[in-house]
C-alpha positions as a Markdown table, in Angstrom:
| # | Residue | x | y | z |
|---|---|---|---|---|
| 1 | Unk | -64.1 | 124.8 | 169.3 |
| 2 | Unk | -61.7 | 122.8 | 170.6 |
| 3 | Unk | -62.5 | 119.1 | 172.0 |
| 4 | Unk | -62.9 | 119.3 | 175.6 |
| 5 | Unk | -60.5 | 117.9 | 178.2 |
| 6 | Unk | -62.0 | 114.8 | 180.3 |
| 7 | Unk | -62.2 | 115.4 | 183.7 |
| 8 | Unk | -62.4 | 111.9 | 184.7 |
| 9 | Unk | -60.7 | 108.4 | 183.0 |
| 10 | Unk | -63.6 | 106.5 | 181.9 |
| 11 | Unk | -64.5 | 102.6 | 181.3 |
| 12 | Unk | -66.2 | 101.1 | 178.3 |
| 13 | Unk | -66.5 | 97.5 | 179.1 |
| 14 | Unk | -70.3 | 97.6 | 179.2 |
| 15 | Unk | -71.2 | 99.2 | 176.0 |
| 16 | Unk | -72.7 | 98.0 | 172.8 |
| 17 | Unk | -74.6 | 95.6 | 174.6 |
| 18 | Unk | -77.2 | 94.4 | 172.2 |
| 19 | Unk | -80.4 | 92.4 | 173.5 |
| 20 | Unk | -82.3 | 90.8 | 170.5 |
| 21 | Unk | -85.4 | 89.5 | 171.6 |
| 22 | Unk | -88.0 | 89.9 | 168.7 |
| 23 | Unk | -90.5 | 87.9 | 170.3 |
| 24 | Unk | -90.5 | 86.8 | 173.8 |
| 25 | Unk | -91.1 | 90.3 | 175.8 |
| 26 | Unk | -91.0 | 89.1 | 179.4 |
| 27 | Unk | -87.4 | 87.3 | 178.5 |
| 28 | Unk | -86.4 | 90.8 | 176.8 |
| 29 | Unk | -87.3 | 92.6 | 180.0 |
| 30 | Unk | -85.1 | 89.9 | 182.1 |
| 31 | Unk | -82.1 | 90.4 | 180.0 |
| 32 | Unk | -82.4 | 94.0 | 180.0 |
| 33 | Unk | -82.9 | 94.4 | 183.9 |
| 34 | Unk | -80.1 | 91.9 | 184.4 |
| 35 | Unk | -77.6 | 94.0 | 181.9 |
| 36 | Unk | -78.4 | 97.1 | 184.1 |
| 37 | Unk | -77.6 | 95.3 | 187.4 |
| 38 | Unk | -74.4 | 93.6 | 186.1 |
| 39 | Unk | -73.3 | 97.2 | 185.2 |
| 40 | Unk | -74.2 | 99.2 | 188.0 |
| 41 | Unk | -72.5 | 96.3 | 190.2 |
| 42 | Unk | -69.1 | 96.4 | 188.0 |
| 43 | Unk | -69.0 | 100.0 | 188.9 |
| 44 | Unk | -66.2 | 101.1 | 191.3 |
| 45 | Unk | -67.0 | 100.9 | 194.7 |
| 46 | Unk | -70.5 | 99.6 | 194.0 |
| 47 | Unk | -71.8 | 96.4 | 196.4 |
| 48 | Unk | -75.0 | 94.5 | 196.3 |
| 49 | Unk | -76.2 | 94.8 | 199.7 |
| 50 | Unk | -79.2 | 92.2 | 199.5 |
| 51 | Unk | -81.2 | 90.6 | 197.0 |
| 52 | Unk | -84.2 | 88.3 | 196.4 |
| 53 | Unk | -84.7 | 85.8 | 193.6 |
| 54 | Unk | -88.6 | 85.3 | 194.7 |
| 55 | Unk | -87.2 | 82.0 | 196.3 |
| 56 | Unk | -84.6 | 83.2 | 198.8 |
| 57 | Unk | -84.0 | 86.8 | 200.0 |
| 58 | Unk | -82.1 | 88.7 | 202.6 |
| 59 | Unk | -80.1 | 91.8 | 203.2 |
| 60 | Unk | -76.8 | 89.6 | 203.4 |
| 61 | Unk | -74.4 | 91.0 | 200.8 |
| 62 | Unk | -75.4 | 87.8 | 198.4 |
| 63 | Unk | -76.3 | 88.6 | 194.5 |
| 64 | Unk | -79.3 | 86.2 | 193.7 |
| 65 | Unk | -79.5 | 87.8 | 190.5 |
| 66 | Unk | -76.9 | 85.2 | 189.0 |
| 67 | Unk | -78.7 | 85.2 | 185.6 |
| 68 | Unk | -81.7 | 86.8 | 183.9 |
| 69 | Unk | -84.0 | 83.8 | 184.9 |
| 70 | Unk | -83.8 | 85.0 | 188.5 |
| 71 | Unk | -85.5 | 88.0 | 187.9 |
| 72 | Unk | -89.3 | 87.2 | 188.5 |
| 73 | Unk | -92.5 | 89.2 | 188.3 |
| 74 | Unk | -95.0 | 87.8 | 191.1 |
| 75 | Unk | -96.5 | 87.6 | 194.2 |
| 76 | Unk | -93.0 | 86.4 | 195.2 |
| 77 | Unk | -90.6 | 88.6 | 193.0 |
| 78 | Unk | -87.2 | 89.6 | 192.8 |
| 79 | Unk | -85.5 | 92.6 | 194.0 |
| 80 | Unk | -82.0 | 93.9 | 194.7 |
| 81 | Unk | -80.2 | 96.7 | 196.8 |
| 82 | Unk | -77.1 | 98.1 | 195.5 |
| 83 | Unk | -75.0 | 100.4 | 197.6 |
| 84 | Unk | -72.1 | 103.2 | 196.9 |
| 85 | Unk | -70.4 | 103.8 | 200.0 |
| 86 | Unk | -69.4 | 107.3 | 200.9 |
| 87 | Unk | -71.0 | 108.4 | 197.7 |
| 88 | Unk | -72.0 | 111.6 | 199.2 |
| 89 | Unk | -68.8 | 112.1 | 201.5 |
| 90 | Unk | -67.6 | 110.2 | 204.2 |
| 91 | Unk | -70.2 | 108.1 | 205.9 |
| 92 | Unk | -72.9 | 109.0 | 203.4 |
| 93 | Unk | -73.8 | 106.3 | 201.5 |
| 94 | Unk | -76.0 | 105.7 | 198.8 |
| 95 | Unk | -78.3 | 103.0 | 198.0 |
| 96 | Unk | -80.7 | 101.9 | 195.2 |
| 97 | Unk | -83.6 | 99.5 | 195.5 |
| 98 | Unk | -84.8 | 98.0 | 192.2 |
| 99 | Unk | -87.9 | 95.7 | 192.6 |
| 100 | Unk | -89.8 | 94.1 | 190.5 |
| 101 | Unk | -93.7 | 94.4 | 190.5 |
| 102 | Unk | -96.2 | 91.4 | 192.3 |
| 103 | Unk | -98.1 | 91.2 | 189.1 |
| 104 | Unk | -97.1 | 88.4 | 186.9 |
| 105 | Unk | -98.7 | 90.2 | 183.8 |
| 106 | Unk | -96.3 | 93.2 | 183.8 |
| 107 | Unk | -92.9 | 94.1 | 183.9 |
| 108 | Unk | -93.5 | 97.2 | 185.9 |
| 109 | Unk | -90.5 | 98.2 | 188.6 |
| 110 | Unk | -90.0 | 100.1 | 191.7 |
| 111 | Unk | -86.9 | 102.2 | 191.7 |
| 112 | Unk | -86.3 | 103.8 | 195.2 |
| 113 | Unk | -83.3 | 105.7 | 196.7 |
| 114 | Unk | -82.0 | 106.2 | 200.2 |
| 115 | Unk | -79.3 | 107.5 | 202.2 |
| 116 | Unk | -80.3 | 106.2 | 205.5 |
| 117 | Unk | -80.4 | 102.6 | 204.3 |
| 118 | Unk | -82.8 | 100.0 | 203.1 |
| 119 | Unk | -83.7 | 97.2 | 205.8 |
| 120 | Unk | -85.8 | 94.2 | 205.5 |
| 121 | Unk | -87.5 | 92.6 | 202.9 |
| 122 | Unk | -88.5 | 88.9 | 201.8 |
| 123 | Unk | -89.6 | 87.3 | 198.8 |
| 124 | Unk | -93.0 | 88.8 | 198.9 |
| 125 | Unk | -92.3 | 92.0 | 200.4 |
| 126 | Unk | -89.9 | 94.9 | 199.2 |
| 127 | Unk | -87.0 | 96.5 | 201.7 |
| 128 | Unk | -88.0 | 100.0 | 203.2 |
| 129 | Unk | -86.0 | 102.8 | 204.3 |
| 130 | Unk | -87.1 | 106.0 | 206.3 |
| 131 | Unk | -86.1 | 108.5 | 203.8 |
| 132 | Unk | -87.0 | 106.6 | 200.5 |
| 133 | Unk | -87.3 | 108.4 | 197.2 |
| 134 | Unk | -89.5 | 106.7 | 194.7 |
| 135 | Unk | -88.1 | 107.5 | 191.4 |
| 136 | Unk | -90.5 | 104.9 | 190.1 |
| 137 | Unk | -93.3 | 103.2 | 191.8 |
| 138 | Unk | -94.6 | 100.2 | 190.2 |
| 139 | Unk | -94.7 | 101.8 | 186.4 |
| 140 | Unk | -93.0 | 101.4 | 183.4 |
| 141 | Unk | -89.2 | 101.4 | 183.9 |
| 142 | Unk | -88.1 | 102.4 | 180.2 |
| 143 | Unk | -90.2 | 104.2 | 177.4 |
| 144 | Unk | -91.8 | 101.7 | 175.7 |
| 145 | Unk | -95.7 | 100.0 | 175.0 |
| 146 | Unk | -94.8 | 97.0 | 173.4 |
| 147 | Unk | -96.0 | 93.7 | 174.6 |
| 148 | Unk | -93.8 | 91.7 | 172.2 |
| 149 | Unk | -89.7 | 91.4 | 172.4 |
| 150 | Unk | -88.1 | 93.8 | 170.6 |
| 151 | Unk | -84.1 | 94.5 | 169.9 |
| 152 | Unk | -82.4 | 97.1 | 172.1 |
| 153 | Unk | -78.8 | 98.3 | 173.1 |
| 154 | Unk | -77.6 | 99.2 | 176.3 |
| 155 | Unk | -74.4 | 101.6 | 176.8 |
| 156 | Unk | -73.1 | 101.6 | 180.3 |
| 157 | Unk | -70.1 | 103.7 | 181.1 |
| 158 | Unk | -68.6 | 104.7 | 184.5 |
| 159 | Unk | -65.6 | 106.9 | 185.9 |
| 160 | Unk | -62.7 | 104.6 | 186.8 |
| 161 | Unk | -63.0 | 106.1 | 190.4 |
| 162 | Unk | -66.7 | 105.0 | 190.5 |
| 163 | Unk | -67.9 | 108.9 | 191.1 |
| 164 | Unk | -69.9 | 108.5 | 188.1 |
| 165 | Unk | -72.0 | 105.9 | 186.2 |
| 166 | Unk | -74.3 | 106.3 | 183.5 |
| 167 | Unk | -76.7 | 104.1 | 181.6 |
| 168 | Unk | -78.5 | 104.8 | 178.2 |
| 169 | Unk | -80.6 | 102.1 | 176.6 |
| 170 | Unk | -81.9 | 102.8 | 173.3 |
| 171 | Unk | -84.6 | 101.2 | 170.5 |
| 172 | Unk | -84.7 | 102.1 | 166.9 |
| 173 | Unk | -82.2 | 104.9 | 167.5 |
| 174 | Unk | -84.2 | 106.4 | 170.5 |
| 175 | Unk | -83.1 | 106.4 | 174.0 |
| 176 | Unk | -85.8 | 105.1 | 175.9 |
| 177 | Unk | -84.2 | 104.7 | 179.3 |
| 178 | Unk | -81.6 | 106.9 | 181.0 |
| 179 | Unk | -80.2 | 106.4 | 184.5 |
| 180 | Unk | -77.4 | 108.0 | 186.1 |
| 181 | Unk | -76.0 | 107.9 | 189.4 |
| 182 | Unk | -72.9 | 110.5 | 190.0 |
| 183 | Unk | -71.2 | 112.5 | 192.4 |
| 184 | Unk | -71.7 | 116.2 | 191.6 |
| 185 | Unk | -68.8 | 118.2 | 189.9 |
| 186 | Unk | -67.9 | 121.4 | 191.5 |
| 187 | Unk | -70.9 | 121.5 | 194.3 |
| 188 | Unk | -71.8 | 124.6 | 195.9 |
| 189 | Unk | -70.5 | 125.2 | 199.4 |
| 190 | Unk | -73.3 | 124.1 | 202.1 |
| 191 | Unk | -74.9 | 121.0 | 199.8 |
| 192 | Unk | -74.7 | 118.2 | 202.5 |
| 193 | Unk | -75.0 | 115.3 | 200.0 |
| 194 | Unk | -73.5 | 116.4 | 196.2 |
| 195 | Unk | -75.0 | 113.6 | 194.6 |
| 196 | Unk | -77.2 | 113.3 | 191.5 |
| 197 | Unk | -79.8 | 110.2 | 190.7 |
| 198 | Unk | -82.1 | 109.6 | 187.6 |
| 199 | Unk | -84.1 | 107.0 | 186.0 |
| 200 | Unk | -85.7 | 108.6 | 183.3 |
| 201 | Unk | -88.0 | 106.5 | 181.0 |
| 202 | Unk | -87.4 | 109.1 | 178.0 |
| 203 | Unk | -85.3 | 110.5 | 175.1 |
| 204 | Unk | -82.4 | 112.6 | 176.1 |
| 205 | Unk | -83.3 | 115.4 | 174.4 |
| 206 | Unk | -83.1 | 119.2 | 175.3 |
| 207 | Unk | -86.9 | 119.6 | 176.4 |
| 208 | Unk | -86.9 | 116.6 | 178.1 |
| 209 | Unk | -84.3 | 117.6 | 181.1 |
| 210 | Unk | -84.0 | 121.6 | 180.4 |
| 211 | Unk | -87.9 | 122.1 | 180.9 |
| 212 | Unk | -88.5 | 119.7 | 183.4 |
| 213 | Unk | -86.5 | 119.1 | 186.7 |
| 214 | Unk | -85.4 | 115.0 | 186.5 |
| 215 | Unk | -82.3 | 115.0 | 188.4 |
| 216 | Unk | -83.1 | 114.1 | 192.0 |
| 217 | Unk | -80.6 | 115.4 | 194.8 |
| 218 | Unk | -80.8 | 115.0 | 198.8 |
| 219 | Unk | -79.9 | 117.6 | 201.1 |
| 220 | Unk | -80.0 | 117.3 | 204.9 |
| 221 | Unk | -79.9 | 121.2 | 205.6 |
| 222 | Unk | -83.5 | 122.1 | 207.7 |
| 223 | Unk | -85.7 | 121.2 | 206.0 |
| 224 | Unk | -84.1 | 118.1 | 205.1 |
| 225 | Unk | -85.5 | 116.1 | 202.0 |
| 226 | Unk | -85.1 | 115.2 | 198.4 |
| 227 | Unk | -85.1 | 117.9 | 195.8 |
| 228 | Unk | -85.6 | 118.0 | 191.8 |
| 229 | Unk | -82.9 | 119.7 | 189.5 |
| 230 | Unk | -83.0 | 120.6 | 185.5 |
| 231 | Unk | -80.2 | 119.8 | 183.4 |
| 232 | Unk | -78.6 | 123.5 | 182.5 |
| 233 | Unk | -76.9 | 125.0 | 179.2 |
| 234 | Unk | -76.1 | 127.9 | 177.8 |
| 235 | Unk | -79.0 | 130.1 | 176.4 |
| 236 | Unk | -80.1 | 133.4 | 174.8 |
| 237 | Unk | -83.2 | 135.0 | 174.3 |
| 238 | Unk | -85.7 | 132.2 | 174.9 |
| 239 | Unk | -84.3 | 129.0 | 174.3 |
| 240 | Unk | -80.8 | 127.0 | 174.9 |
| 241 | Unk | -78.3 | 128.2 | 172.5 |
| 242 | Unk | -77.8 | 125.1 | 170.6 |
| 243 | Unk | -81.6 | 124.8 | 169.9 |
| 244 | Unk | -81.7 | 128.5 | 168.6 |
| 245 | Unk | -78.0 | 128.0 | 166.6 |
| 246 | Unk | -78.1 | 124.5 | 165.9 |
| 247 | Unk | -75.4 | 124.8 | 163.3 |
| 248 | Unk | -71.4 | 124.5 | 162.2 |
| 249 | Unk | -69.9 | 127.3 | 163.7 |
| 250 | Unk | -69.3 | 129.7 | 160.8 |
| 251 | Unk | -65.9 | 130.6 | 161.7 |
| 252 | Unk | -64.4 | 127.4 | 162.7 |
| 253 | Unk | -66.4 | 124.8 | 160.8 |
| 254 | Unk | -67.0 | 122.7 | 164.1 |
| 255 | Unk | -69.9 | 121.6 | 166.0 |
| 256 | Unk | -70.1 | 123.1 | 169.7 |
| 257 | Unk | -70.4 | 121.1 | 172.8 |
| 258 | Unk | -71.9 | 122.9 | 175.9 |
| 259 | Unk | -71.3 | 121.8 | 179.3 |
| 260 | Unk | -74.4 | 120.8 | 181.7 |
| 261 | Unk | -75.1 | 122.0 | 185.2 |
| 262 | Unk | -77.7 | 121.7 | 187.5 |
| 263 | Unk | -80.0 | 123.9 | 189.1 |
| 264 | Unk | -83.3 | 123.9 | 191.2 |
| 265 | Unk | -86.5 | 126.0 | 192.1 |
| 266 | Unk | -87.3 | 123.6 | 194.9 |
| 267 | Unk | -88.5 | 125.7 | 198.2 |
| 268 | Unk | -85.2 | 126.0 | 200.6 |
| 269 | Unk | -83.0 | 124.3 | 198.0 |
| 270 | Unk | -83.2 | 127.0 | 195.0 |
| 271 | Unk | -79.9 | 127.7 | 193.1 |
| 272 | Unk | -77.5 | 126.2 | 190.6 |
| 273 | Unk | -75.8 | 123.6 | 192.5 |
| 274 | Unk | -73.1 | 122.2 | 190.4 |
| 275 | Unk | -71.9 | 120.6 | 187.1 |
| 276 | Unk | -71.9 | 117.3 | 185.8 |
| 277 | Unk | -68.7 | 115.5 | 184.9 |
| 278 | Unk | -68.0 | 115.0 | 181.3 |
| 279 | Unk | -71.6 | 115.6 | 180.0 |
| 280 | Unk | -72.4 | 117.7 | 176.9 |
| 281 | Unk | -75.2 | 119.0 | 175.1 |
| 282 | Unk | -74.5 | 118.7 | 171.4 |
| 283 | Unk | -76.3 | 120.6 | 168.0 |
| 284 | Unk | -79.6 | 119.2 | 167.5 |
| 285 | Unk | -78.6 | 118.7 | 163.7 |
| 286 | Unk | -76.3 | 116.0 | 164.7 |
| 287 | Unk | -77.3 | 112.3 | 164.7 |
| 288 | Unk | -77.5 | 109.5 | 166.9 |
| 289 | Unk | -74.0 | 107.7 | 166.9 |
| 290 | Unk | -71.9 | 110.9 | 165.4 |
| 291 | Unk | -68.6 | 110.9 | 166.8 |
| 292 | Unk | -66.3 | 114.3 | 167.8 |
| 293 | Unk | -64.3 | 114.1 | 165.9 |
| 294 | Unk | -66.0 | 112.4 | 163.2 |
| 295 | Unk | -62.9 | 110.5 | 161.9 |
| 296 | Unk | -63.5 | 107.1 | 162.7 |
| 297 | Unk | -61.5 | 107.3 | 165.8 |
| 298 | Unk | -64.0 | 109.2 | 168.1 |
| 299 | Unk | -63.0 | 110.5 | 171.5 |
| 300 | Unk | -66.6 | 111.7 | 172.3 |
| 301 | Unk | -70.4 | 110.4 | 170.8 |
| 302 | Unk | -74.0 | 111.6 | 170.6 |
| 303 | Unk | -75.4 | 108.9 | 172.4 |
| 304 | Unk | -79.0 | 109.8 | 171.5 |
| 305 | Unk | -81.2 | 112.9 | 171.6 |
| 306 | Unk | -78.9 | 115.8 | 172.4 |
| 307 | Unk | -76.6 | 114.4 | 175.1 |
| 308 | Unk | -72.7 | 113.8 | 174.2 |
| 309 | Unk | -70.7 | 111.5 | 176.5 |
| 310 | Unk | -67.1 | 110.5 | 176.4 |
| 311 | Unk | -66.2 | 107.3 | 174.0 |
| 312 | Unk | -63.5 | 104.6 | 173.4 |
| 313 | Unk | -63.3 | 105.5 | 169.6 |
| 314 | Unk | -64.9 | 102.2 | 168.8 |
| 315 | Unk | -68.0 | 101.8 | 166.3 |
| 316 | Unk | -70.9 | 103.1 | 168.1 |
| 317 | Unk | -74.0 | 100.6 | 167.9 |
| 318 | Unk | -77.3 | 103.0 | 167.9 |
| 319 | Unk | -79.9 | 100.4 | 167.0 |
């Protein structure tokens, strides 16, 4: 098949961020989380609504995470609220709360979502919202049980218009975190808030997202509420097509790419609701870091697991 045509233009200034922390687990966690915050803040249209560095806190538009040392786990702890105005349409602002746990012996996180908006909060209390969705609630935030430092790499890409932002964190060539906040592509009529969110401390293989609904959305139609979506893929018989036919096409000699959609079985929210911009499933026989085309000038890359994303032609550092 011919390479797909991009729907968006993409920004790659936050890719290939190697974070090498072989000994100090806590400093590594701080640096990783700071890089993630910095990436989201850099995306077009995103702003900081408020923050805490465990010494000062307010919902005043100030980013107190000025360096990684400001990220604290303790009774007085760090948190930040990031906001994307009009993410779901005019007047529909989307917010993310990232908050450290109160235990100084863990690096667990709270990652909460809101459309109504977060308010309050101080150095010992998280901000709250009337419609909070808990993506993470005082749990491990990337898929590693390490208690010593480890090397990793973070790739954060975004569309130039700010509609789409995605983060991939890899350790030993395996994705240990996939986070995404993005406008739906071709959403169905009637969906009030056509926007997807994910924070999965997991690899990005087919079964992780096609067998379990991990893409979180909101709709205000009665009964209003959050609902989860599966990622979709072409399929036949009893599995996805790339899993059943994990080969180069024997006519063209090319490795196919399959568009990704979203569908839900949630009560009152059932249906296939749209697609994801410029995201594809690739063949499970391709390796992490394989590019399309594979001529050293890759326009797309297998980011890890089975997902393929736009790329800038540079060397991909999987780690």
